[in-house]
N, C-alpha and C positions, 0 to 999 in steps of 0.2 A: 883608627883606620884598620880595616881588615887586611890581613896578610894571607898569602896562599899557604895552605897546609901541606899540599903535595905538588909534585912536579906535574905540569900539564904536558901530556905526550904530544908528539908531532901529529898523530892522527886526530886527536881531539881538537888540537889547535887548527888543523886543516879543515876539519868538519865545521868548525865555528866560522871559519873564513871562506867557506865554499861559495857564499853568495856575494863576495866582494869583487867578482870579476867585472871587467868593463863590458857593457852590452853594446852591440853594434846598433847603429841608427837604422830605423826602418825607412824604406824608400818606396815610392810608388810613381805612377804616371800622372802627369798633369791632365786634367779633364779638358783643358782648352787647347794646348799645343802638343800634348803627348810626350813632353820632355820628362826625363827622370828627375824627381825632386824629393826632398825630405817630406815625410808625411806631416800633415797638419801645419804646413807653412805655406806662405805665398810663393808661387813659382818665380824663381829668379830670372827666367827667360822671358815670360810674357807678363808677369805681374798679376796674374789671376789667382783667386782662391775661392773655391765653391761657386764657380761660374760668375763671379763678380770681380771687377777690376779694382784692385786696391793700390797698385803702383802704376802710374802712367809711365810708359816706356818712351824714350826719346827716339825719334826717327833720325837715323844717321845718313 
């Protein structure tokens, strides 16, 4: 197994880990009801995605 020959500095370690941050989820408006929803998912309010109904909502 390979062993490190030299100490890795904090700046080198940080540069390597610079892409490890948590990304925020993208959101947009529903095309049917204009509610804010996560992109590329079915709208939790009306059940539509891409102008098609995928989840039938119960009338209360």
